[in-house]
C-alpha positions in Angstrom: 31.5 24.8 1.5 33.5 25.0 -1.7 35.2 28.3 -0.8 36.0 27.1 2.7 37.6 24.0 1.2 39.7 26.0 -1.2 40.8 28.3 1.7 41.8 25.3 3.8 43.9 23.9 0.9 45.5 27.3 0.3 46.5 27.6 4.0 47.8 24.0 4.0 49.9 24.9 1.0 51.3 28.0 2.6 52.2 26.1 5.8 54.1 23.5 3.8 56.0 26.1 1.7 56.9 28.1 4.8 58.0 24.9 6.7 60.1 23.7 3.8 61.8 27.1 3.5 62.6 27.3 7.2 63.8 23.7 7.2 66.1 24.2 4.2 67.4 27.5 5.7 68.2 25.8 9.1 69.8 22.8 7.3 72.1 25.1 5.2 72.9 27.1 8.3 73.8 24.0 10.3 76.5 23.1 7.7 77.6 26.6 6.9 76.4 29.4 9.3 77.7 32.1 6.9 75.1 31.0 4.2 72.2 32.5 6.2 73.8 35.9 6.3 74.9 35.8 2.7 71.9 34.3 0.9 69.1 34.8 3.3 68.6 37.9 5.3 67.5 37.4 8.9 64.4 39.5 8.2 63.4 37.1 5.4 63.7 34.2 7.8 61.7 35.9 10.5 59.0 36.8 7.8 58.8 33.1 6.8 58.5 32.0 10.4 55.8 34.6 11.0 54.0 33.4 7.8 54.1 29.8 9.1 52.7 30.8 12.5 50.0 33.0 10.9 48.9 30.1 8.7 48.7 27.7 11.6 46.6 30.1 13.6 44.3 30.7 10.6 43.9 27.0 10.2 42.9 26.6 13.8 40.4 29.4 13.6 39.0 27.8 10.4 38.5 24.5 12.2 37.0 25.8 15.4 34.8 28.6 14.0 32.5 28.8 11.0 33.9 30.0 7.8 33.6 33.8 7.5 34.4 36.3 4.7 36.6 38.1 7.1 39.1 35.3 7.4 39.3 35.0 3.6 39.9 38.8 3.2 42.5 38.5 5.9 44.4 35.9 4.0 44.5 38.1 0.8 45.7 41.1 2.8 48.3 39.0 4.5 49.6 37.7 1.1 49.9 41.2 -0.2 51.7 42.4 2.9 54.0 39.3 2.9 55.0 39.8 -0.7 55.5 43.5 -0.3 57.7 43.1 2.8 59.6 40.3 1.0 60.3 42.5 -2.0 61.4 45.3 0.3 63.8 43.0 2.2 65.3 41.5 -1.0 66.3 44.6 -2.9 63.1 46.2 -4.2 63.7 46.7 -7.9 66.3 43.9 -7.9 64.1 41.5 -5.9 63.5 38.2 -7.6 60.2 37.7 -5.7 58.1 40.3 -7.4 56.4 37.4 -9.3 54.7 36.5 -6.0 52.3 39.3 -6.6 50.8 37.1 -9.3 50.2 34.4 -6.7 48.4 36.9 -4.5 46.2 37.9 -7.4 45.5 34.3 -8.2 44.6 33.6 -4.5 42.2 36.5 -4.4 40.5 35.3 -7.7 40.2 31.7 -6.4 38.9 32.7 -3.0 36.9 35.8 -3.7 36.0 36.0 -7.4 36.7 38.0 -10.5 36.0 41.4 -9.1 38.1 41.0 -6.0 40.9 39.6 -8.2 40.9 42.8 -10.3 40.9 44.9 -7.1 43.9 42.9 -5.9 45.7 43.3 -9.2 45.2 47.1 -9.1 46.4 47.2 -5.5 49.5 45.1 -6.4 50.3 47.4 -9.3 50.0 50.5 -7.1 52.1 49.0 -4.4 54.8 47.6 -6.7 54.9 50.8 -8.7 55.2 52.8 -5.5 58.1 50.7 -4.3 60.0 51.2 -7.6 59.2 55.0 -7.7 60.1 55.5 -4.1 63.3 53.6 -4.5 64.1 55.6 -7.7 63.7 58.9 -5.8 65.6 57.7 -2.7 62.7 57.7 -0.3 63.4 54.1 0.8 67.0 54.4 1.6 66.2 54.3 5.3 65.3 50.6 5.0 68.4 49.8 3.0 67.1 50.1 -0.6 69.8 51.7 -2.8 68.8 54.6 -5.1 71.7 53.8 -7.4 70.2 50.4 -8.2 67.1 52.1 -9.5 69.1 54.8 -11.4 71.1 52.0 -13.1 67.8 50.8 -14.5 66.9 54.1 -15.9 63.6 56.0 -15.9 62.4 54.5 -19.2 63.2 51.0 -18.2 61.6 51.6 -14.8 58.4 52.8 -16.6 58.4 49.8 -18.8 58.8 47.5 -15.9 55.9 49.0 -14.0 53.7 49.1 -17.1 54.5 45.4 -18.0 53.7 44.4 -14.4 50.5 46.2 -14.4 49.4 44.5 -17.7 50.5 41.1 -16.4 48.7 41.7 -13.1 45.6 42.7 -14.9 45.6 39.7 -17.3 46.3 37.4 -14.4 43.4 38.8 -12.5 41.1 38.5 -15.5 42.1 35.0 -16.4 42.1 33.8 -12.8 38.7 35.4 -12.1 37.2 33.9 -15.2 38.5 30.4 -14.4 37.4 30.8 -10.7 33.9 31.9 -11.9 33.6 28.9 -14.1 34.8 26.6 -11.4 32.3 28.2 -9.0 29.4 27.7 -11.5 30.5 24.1 -12.1 30.8 23.5 -8.4 27.3 24.9 -7.7 25.8 22.8 -10.6 27.6 19.7 -9.2 26.3 20.5 -5.7 22.8 20.9 -7.0 23.1 17.7 -8.9 24.4 15.9 -5.8 21.5 17.2 -3.7 19.0 16.2 -6.3 20.5 12.7 -6.4 20.4 12.5 -2.7 16.8 13.6 -2.6 15.9 11.1 -5.3 17.7 8.4 -3.3 15.8 9.3 -0.2 12.5 9.4 -2.1 13.2 6.1 -3.7 13.9 4.5 -0.4 10.8 5.9 1.2 8.6 4.7 -1.7 10.1 1.2 -1.6 9.8 1.0 2.2 6.2 2.2 2.4 4.9 0.5 -0.7 1.6 -1.3 -0.2 2.9 -4.2 -2.4 5.9 -6.5 -2.3 9.0 -5.3 -4.2 12.2 -7.2 -4.8 15.0 -6.9 -7.3 17.4 -9.6 -8.4 20.6 -9.9 -10.3 20.7 -11.4 -13.8 21.5 -14.7 -12.1 18.4 -14.4 -9.9 20.1 -13.4 -6.6 17.9 -11.2 -4.4 19.0 -7.7 -3.7 16.2 -5.3 -2.6 13.6 -6.8 -0.4 11.0 -4.3 1.0 9.1 -4.5 4.3 5.9 -5.8 2.6 7.9 -8.7 1.1 9.4 -9.3 4.6 6.0 -9.6 6.2 4.7 -12.0 3.5 7.8 -14.3 3.4 9.0 -14.0 7.0 12.5 -13.1 6.0 14.3 -9.8 6.7 16.3 -7.9 4.0 19.6 -9.2 5.4 18.3 -12.8 5.5 16.9 -12.6 2.0 19.9 -10.8 0.5 21.8 -12.9 -2.2 19.4 -15.8 -1.9 18.2 -17.4 -5.1 14.6 -16.2 -5.8 13.4 -19.8 -6.3 14.4 -20.5 -2.6 11.9 -17.8 -1.5 9.3 -18.2 -4.2 9.6 -21.7 -5.7 6.9 -21.0 -8.3 9.1 -18.3 -9.9 11.9 -20.7 -10.7 12.9 -20.1 -14.4 10.4 -17.3 -14.8 12.9 -14.3 -14.6 13.3 -14.0 -18.3 9.5 -13.8 -18.9 8.0 -10.3 -18.4 4.5 -11.2 -17.5 1.5 -10.8 -15.2 0.7 -14.0 -13.3 -0.5 -15.3 -10.0 0.3 -18.3 -7.9 -0.5 -19.8 -4.5 2.0 -19.2 -1.7 2.1 -20.4 1.9 2.9 -17.3 3.9 5.1 -17.1 7.0 2.0 -17.3 9.2 1.0 -20.6 7.6 -1.9 -19.3 5.6 -2.3 -20.1 1.9 -2.4 -16.9 -0.1 -2.8 -16.0 -3.7 0.0 -13.6 -4.9 -0.3 -11.7 -8.1 3.0 -10.5 -9.6 4.6 -8.6 -12.4 8.2 -9.2 -13.5 10.2 -7.0 -15.7 14.0 -6.5 -16.5 16.0 -3.3 -15.9 19.2 -2.1 -17.3 22.3 -0.3 -15.9 23.5 3.1 -17.1 25.2 1.5 -20.1 22.0 -0.1 -21.2 23.2 -3.6 -20.2 20.8 -5.9 -18.5 21.4 -5.6 -14.7 18.6 -7.7 -13.2 14.9 -8.0 -12.7 12.2 -6.2 -10.7 9.5 -8.4 -9.2 6.4 -6.5 -7.9 3.8 -8.7 -6.1 0.7 -8.3 -4.0 -1.5 -10.4 -1.8 -4.7 -10.7 -3.8 -6.3 -13.4 -1.7 -9.0 -11.1 -0.4 -9.7 -9.8 -3.9 -10.1 -13.2 -5.3 -12.4 -14.2 -2.4 -14.5 -11.1 -3.0 -14.7 -11.9 -6.7 -15.8 -15.4 -6.0 -18.3 -14.2 -3.5 -19.6 -11.6 -5.9 -20.0 -14.2 -8.7 -21.8 -16.5 -6.3 -24.0 -13.7 -5.1 -24.9 -12.7 -8.7 -25.5 -16.3 -9.6 -27.7 -16.9 -6.6 -29.6 -13.6 -7.1 -30.4 -14.5 -10.7 -31.3 -18.0 -9.8 -33.5 -16.8 -6.9 -35.4 -14.3 -9.0 -36.1 -16.9 -11.7 -37.1 -19.5 -9.1 -39.3 -17.1 -7.3 -41.3 -16.5 -10.4 -41.5 -20.2 -11.1 -42.6 -20.9 -7.5 -45.5 -18.4 -7.8 -46.6 -20.1 -11.0 -46.4 -23.5 -9.4 -48.2 -22.4 -6.2 -51.4 -21.4 -8.1 -52.1 -24.8 -9.7 -50.9 -26.5 -6.5 -53.6 -24.6 -4.6 -56.2 -25.7 -7.1 -54.9 -29.3 -6.9 -55.1 -29.3 -3.1 -58.6 -27.9 -3.1 -59.7 -30.6 -5.6 -58.2 -33.4 -3.6 -59.9 -32.2 -0.4 -63.3 -32.1 -2.2 -62.7 -35.6 -3.5 -61.7 -36.8 0.0 -64.9 -35.5 1.5 -67.2 -37.5 -0.8 -69.3 -40.1 1.1 -69.0 -42.9 -1.5 -65.2 -42.8 -1.9 -63.5 -46.1 -1.7 -61.0 -46.8 1.1 -58.2 -47.5 -1.3 -58.9 -44.3 -3.1 -59.1 -42.3 0.1 -55.6 -43.6 1.1 -54.2 -42.4 -2.3 -55.9 -39.0 -1.9 -54.3 -38.7 1.6 -50.9 -39.3 0.0 -51.5 -36.7 -2.7 -52.7 -34.2 -0.1 -49.7 -34.8 2.2 -47.2 -34.5 -0.7 -49.0 -31.4 -1.9 -48.6 -29.8 1.6 -45.0 -30.8 1.6 -44.5 -29.2 -1.8 -46.3 -26.0 -0.6 -44.0 -25.9 2.5 -41.0 -26.3 0.2 -42.2 -23.4 -2.0 -42.8 -21.2 1.0 -39.3 -21.9 2.3 -37.8 -21.2 -1.1 -39.7 -17.9 -1.4 -38.2 -17.0 1.9 -34.8 -17.6 0.4 -35.5 -15.8 -2.9 -37.2 -12.8 -1.3 -36.0 -12.5 2.3 -37.9 -10.2 4.6 -36.2 -6.9 5.6 -34.4 -7.3 8.9 -35.9 -5.6 11.9 -32.7 -4.6 13.7 -32.3 -4.7 17.4 -29.1 -4.3 19.6 -28.5 -7.6 21.4 -25.8 -9.1 23.6 -24.7 -12.1 21.6 -23.5 -14.3 24.5 -26.9 -14.3 26.2 -28.8 -14.4 22.9 -27.0 -17.5 21.6 -27.1 -19.1 25.0 -30.9 -19.3 24.6 -30.4 -21.0 21.2 -28.0 -23.5 22.8 -30.5 -24.4 25.5 -33.2 -24.8 22.9 -31.2 -26.9 20.5 -29.8 -29.3 23.2 -33.4 -30.7 23.7 -33.1 -32.2 20.2 -32.2 -35.9 20.3 -29.5 -35.4 17.8 -27.5 -33.4 20.5 -27.6 -36.2 23.1 -23.9 -37.1 22.5 -22.8 -33.6 21.4 -21.4 -30.9 23.7 -21.9 -27.3 22.8 -19.6 -24.7 24.2 -20.7 -21.0 24.1 -17.4 -19.1 24.4 -18.7 -15.7 23.2 -17.5 -12.7 25.1 -20.3 -11.2 27.3 -19.2 -7.8 26.0 -19.8 -8.5 22.3 -22.9 -6.9 21.0 -24.5 -6.7 17.5 -27.4 -5.0 15.8 -29.5 -7.9 14.2 -32.9 -9.2 13.6 -33.3 -11.6 16.5 -35.8 -13.9 14.8 -33.7 -14.2 11.6 -30.4 -14.6 13.4 -32.1 -17.3 15.5 -33.0 -19.2 12.3 -29.4 -19.0 11.1 -27.8 -20.2 14.4 -30.3 -23.1 14.7 -29.7 -24.2 11.2 -25.9 -24.1 11.5 -26.0 -26.1 14.8 -28.4 -28.7 13.3 -26.0 -29.1 10.3 -23.1 -29.6 12.7 -25.1 -32.2 14.6 -26.0 -34.0 11.4 -22.3 -34.2 10.5 -21.4 -35.8 13.9 -23.7 -38.8 14.1 -21.2 -40.5 16.4 -21.0 -37.5 18.8 -18.5 -34.7 19.2 -18.3 -31.1 20.3 -19.3 -27.7 18.9 -17.5 -24.5 19.8 -19.1 -21.1 19.4 -16.6 -18.2 19.6 -16.5 -14.5 18.8 -13.9 -11.9 17.7 -14.0 -8.3 16.8 -12.2 -6.2 14.2 -12.6 -2.5 13.2 -16.2 -2.2 12.1 -17.2 -5.9 12.3 -17.9 -8.7 14.8 -17.4 -12.3 13.9 -19.2 -15.4 15.2 -17.6 -18.8 14.4 -19.3 -22.2 14.9 -16.7 -25.0 14.7 -17.6 -28.7 15.0 -15.3 -31.7 15.4 -16.9 -33.7 12.6 -15.2 -35.1 9.5 -15.0 -31.7 7.8 -16.1 -30.8 4.3 -14.5 -31.4 0.9 -13.0 -28.4 -0.9 -15.2 -29.0 -4.0 -18.3 -29.1 -1.8 -17.5 -25.6 -0.3 -17.9 -24.1 -3.8 -21.6 -25.2 -3.9 -22.5 -25.1 -0.2 -24.8 -22.0 -0.3 -26.5 -22.8 -3.5 -30.2 -23.7 -3.2 -31.2 -27.3 -3.5 -27.6 -28.5 -3.2 -27.1 -30.8 -0.3 -25.0 -33.8 0.7 -27.8 -35.2 3.0 -30.1 -38.0 2.0 -33.0 -36.0 3.3 -33.6 -32.2 3.3 -34.3 -29.6 0.7 -30.9 -28.0 0.4 -32.3 -24.6 1.3 -31.2 -24.2 4.9 -27.7 -22.8 4.2 -29.0 -20.9 1.2 -31.6 -19.1 3.3 -29.0 -18.5 6.1 -26.7 -17.0 3.5 -29.4 -14.6 2.3 -30.3 -13.6 5.8 -26.8 -12.6 6.8 -26.4 -10.9 3.4 -29.5 -8.9 4.1 -27.8 -7.8 7.4 -24.9 -6.4 5.4 -22.6 -9.2 6.6 -21.1 -12.4 5.1 -21.4 -16.2 5.8 -18.4 -18.3 4.9 -17.0 -21.7 5.7 -13.6 -23.1 6.1 -11.8 -26.3 7.2 -9.7 -25.6 10.4 -6.1 -27.2 10.5 -7.3 -29.3 13.4 -10.1 -30.8 11.4 -13.9 -30.4 11.4 -15.8 -27.6 9.8 -16.1 -23.9 10.7 -18.9 -21.5 9.7 -18.0 -17.8 10.2 -20.7 -15.1 10.4 -19.4 -11.6 9.9 -21.8 -8.8 11.0 -21.2 -5.0 10.7 -21.1 -2.9 13.8 -23.3 0.1 13.5 
């Protein structure tokens, strides 16, 4: 592309020179027609006109066809021919235009390189020397070149003229070729550098666009510049909408934080209305002069990570608590069995007083309740391995709904089973039945004045979700943190083990049990089960 550009500039220059020469000749001839015949031979004028036409045609070929070496060589040959004919038309040895050979050599050096410039210089020396020699020996008299002009120079001067021109031609070729070679190397280096910068720019744009985290840059004043697609999805603003906005108008929690290079996290209400936790890192960047140019803010939605960390901590805490409690339960059950046996022996005595018999009945009843509590707790601490079976969830849960509605607590409560008939899951029917019944009973307990319960399902890659939503008063945020802990309950009666056992059952299935407060109110339990 560099050689083609140089050739185009060279042709433009020749067109302009030829045009100016012809225009000046015509202007002089208009005022004094004799000037043309005295100062400019008609052959020279025709030569300039032909040079103009040839240059225009060359330019048209260069624009319509791809650049070829042939066209460049043709330009050099034309220059040599043009200068040679011009020297012949203007007196040969007396011609003032012999210096134009230098331009031909320079053109060859710039367009073709050092070696071609030396070849052209040699050819120019041969042609110019031949013209002078032929004129000296009278061979060119037939085209009007006088032999007497050459004889007036003398043989020695003629030899010096040829020798000096050969030296000048050679030096011109060497210097022009050297400069052209350096220019070519610099041009190639610049072109490689430009290509590298373009590739880096493309790579940078691709990285920013496909980054799995939010990336934005700001000016020193905090005005947003770059705003990648991840940031657009979180905030709900496009690059054009966010451009030049103050960063605090997008992330209010970052107001005044630009000058602090730090790792922090904050809560942010995303464009879809959900509350998310964003972790971010902010750092300054400088321009090419080392002056502060702005700030880079890299952020990521870590809501899921924090939820997983909280669930993991809860699981670890519950596992440790369950293991310790299971051991204690076994130790309690042994003396409890002895206690129950002793009470039964005492109750069967014939001479026991009525008042003592009533007390022994109370002890026996409470001992049985304690044994039942320990049995339920052991079920939580060491749940049985699920016996998995593929079930259609709609029909399966419909049986639970029919069973639970016979409970008096559901007399003023409506249960809607909106599960899709196509949704299936691989579960232990007995254990899942225990979970569903427990969740429905908890919902009924929360709606003493009546209400409704909605059971829905949804699917995602690899999982199926079952949600149970009631229209009750909801649950406090601080209560959610302890909801699945054993013996923790907000009820005046109960053991506080129902949800804890349900949590362990779903966990044994490889799923999760979570709770949330819907925007419309009430409470929603979500069972997530893997699809095998």
